[in-house]
C-alpha positions in Angstrom: -40.1 -90.5 120.8 -38.6 -93.1 117.8 -34.9 -92.6 116.9 -33.4 -93.6 113.3 -30.1 -94.9 113.7 -28.0 -95.9 110.2 -24.1 -97.5 110.0 -22.6 -98.7 107.2 -21.2 -102.0 106.5 -18.0 -102.1 105.3 -16.8 -104.2 102.8 -14.8 -106.2 105.3 -18.4 -106.8 107.2 -20.2 -107.7 104.3 -17.6 -110.1 104.0 -17.9 -111.6 106.8 -21.2 -112.1 106.3 -20.5 -113.8 103.3 -18.0 -116.1 105.1 -20.9 -117.5 107.1 -22.7 -118.3 104.3 -20.2 -119.8 102.5 -19.2 -122.0 105.5 -23.5 -122.8 106.0 -23.1 -124.0 102.6 -20.2 -126.0 102.6 -22.0 -128.2 105.4 -25.0 -128.9 103.3 -24.4 -131.4 101.0 -27.2 -133.8 100.2 -30.9 -133.7 98.4 -32.4 -132.2 101.8 -30.4 -129.2 102.0 -33.4 -127.7 101.2 -35.3 -128.8 103.8 -32.8 -128.0 106.4 -32.6 -124.4 104.8 -36.5 -124.2 105.3 -36.3 -125.8 109.2 -33.5 -123.5 110.2 -35.2 -120.7 109.5 -38.5 -121.6 110.6 -36.6 -121.9 113.4 -35.2 -119.0 114.2 -38.4 -117.2 114.0 -40.2 -119.8 116.3 -36.8 -119.5 118.3 -38.1 -115.3 118.0 -41.2 -114.9 118.8 -40.6 -116.3 122.5 -38.4 -113.8 123.6 -39.7 -110.0 123.6 -37.7 -108.3 120.5 -37.4 -104.4 119.4 -39.5 -103.7 116.9 -37.0 -103.4 114.2 -35.8 -107.0 114.8 -39.2 -108.1 114.9 -40.0 -106.5 111.7 -36.7 -108.3 109.5 -37.8 -111.4 111.1 -41.8 -110.5 109.7 -39.7 -109.9 106.3 -37.9 -113.1 107.1 -41.0 -115.0 107.5 -42.8 -113.6 104.1 -39.4 -114.6 102.2 -39.4 -118.3 104.0 -43.9 -118.4 102.7 -42.5 -118.0 99.7 -40.4 -120.8 98.9 -43.0 -123.3 100.6 -45.8 -121.4 98.0 -47.3 -123.9 95.5 -49.6 -121.8 94.1 -46.5 -119.4 93.8 -44.5 -122.1 91.8 -40.8 -121.2 91.8 -38.2 -121.9 89.1 -36.1 -124.6 90.2 -33.4 -121.4 89.7 -35.3 -119.0 91.6 -36.0 -121.8 94.7 -32.3 -122.4 95.0 -31.6 -118.2 94.6 -33.8 -117.8 97.5 -32.7 -121.2 99.7 -29.2 -119.8 99.3 -29.9 -116.8 101.0 -31.1 -118.3 103.7 -28.7 -120.7 104.1 -27.4 -118.2 106.7 -29.7 -119.2 109.4 -28.6 -123.2 109.1 -25.1 -121.5 111.2 -25.1 -121.7 115.0 -22.0 -119.9 115.2 -23.7 -116.8 113.8 -22.3 -113.5 114.7 -24.6 -112.9 117.9 -25.2 -116.3 119.4 -29.4 -115.8 119.7 -29.6 -116.8 123.2 -28.2 -113.2 124.0 -31.4 -111.4 125.2 -32.2 -107.8 123.3 -29.4 -108.2 120.7 -29.0 -112.5 120.2 -31.1 -112.0 117.1 -29.6 -108.6 116.0 -27.2 -110.0 113.2 -30.1 -112.1 111.9 -32.1 -108.3 111.5 -28.9 -107.3 109.4 -28.8 -110.5 107.3 -32.4 -110.2 106.8 -32.1 -106.8 105.8 -29.5 -108.0 102.6 -31.5 -110.7 102.1 -34.8 -108.8 101.3 -32.2 -106.0 99.2 -31.0 -109.4 97.0 -34.5 -110.4 96.3 -36.1 -107.3 96.9 -37.8 -108.2 92.6 -39.0 -111.4 94.2 -40.3 -110.2 97.6 -42.1 -107.1 95.7 -43.6 -109.9 93.4 -44.7 -112.3 95.8 -46.5 -109.7 98.6 -48.5 -108.5 94.9 -49.3 -112.2 94.0 -50.3 -112.9 97.6 -52.8 -109.8 97.7 -54.5 -110.5 94.3 -55.1 -113.7 95.4 -56.6 -112.6 98.6 -58.2 -109.9 96.9 -60.0 -111.9 94.2 -61.3 -114.9 96.9 -63.0 -112.6 98.6 -64.3 -111.3 95.3 -65.2 -114.4 94.2 -67.0 -115.2 97.8 -68.9 -111.9 97.2 -70.4 -113.2 94.3 -71.4 -116.4 95.5 -68.6 -118.1 93.7 -66.2 -121.0 94.8 -62.6 -120.5 95.0 -61.4 -123.4 93.7 -63.3 -123.3 90.7 -60.7 -122.6 87.8 -58.5 -121.0 90.9 -55.3 -122.1 88.4 -56.7 -120.5 85.6 -57.4 -117.0 87.2 -53.9 -117.0 89.4 -51.9 -118.2 86.2 -51.9 -115.3 84.3 -51.2 -112.7 87.3 -48.3 -115.5 88.3 -46.9 -115.3 84.8 -47.0 -111.5 84.6 -45.2 -111.2 88.3 -42.5 -113.8 87.7 -42.0 -112.3 84.4 -41.5 -109.1 85.8 -38.9 -110.5 88.8 -36.5 -111.5 85.5 -36.9 -108.0 84.3 -36.0 -106.4 87.4 -33.4 -108.9 89.0 -30.2 -107.0 89.3 -27.3 -107.3 87.1 -23.9 -108.7 88.4 -21.6 -106.3 88.4 -23.4 -103.2 90.6 -22.0 -102.9 93.5 -21.6 -105.7 96.4 -23.7 -109.0 96.0 -24.1 -112.1 97.7 -23.0 -115.3 96.3 -25.2 -117.9 97.2 
């Protein structure tokens, strides 16, 4: 029988996460930062998949994988500012000294799952729009295949309109500062 457990992160708890993010950001200085952030986040997922995880942690890490895929998806075409925003959210995973060491069985990825939840809340507009884009792309590819059409012919044209609409929606839905606690990236 499933059990719902709810807990509240205090301002001090949130600031603790922020301190870890700030520490990780200060250690990244050159143009390889983006690759290092993406690699660290992907490595966390790889490490996590090699262990038996509780479902609530696995679900959050699947969302993390979606966020990582979003920054690497050439057809999604994030602007430089949007890309930096997403990478800034992922910098936590570059710090090997996170809240709970990952090697602790069953709980090592708990802090990462909590942080992913914070990231998803912060990037909700981006995540929702990217999921819609992926669903549209997959559906359109299937529709074209069923009609005997090449999915690469005019691909950029049929993706461009959807992508532009979704990117505009992201900018419109993105929370403005001053609406409560916000991660600083």
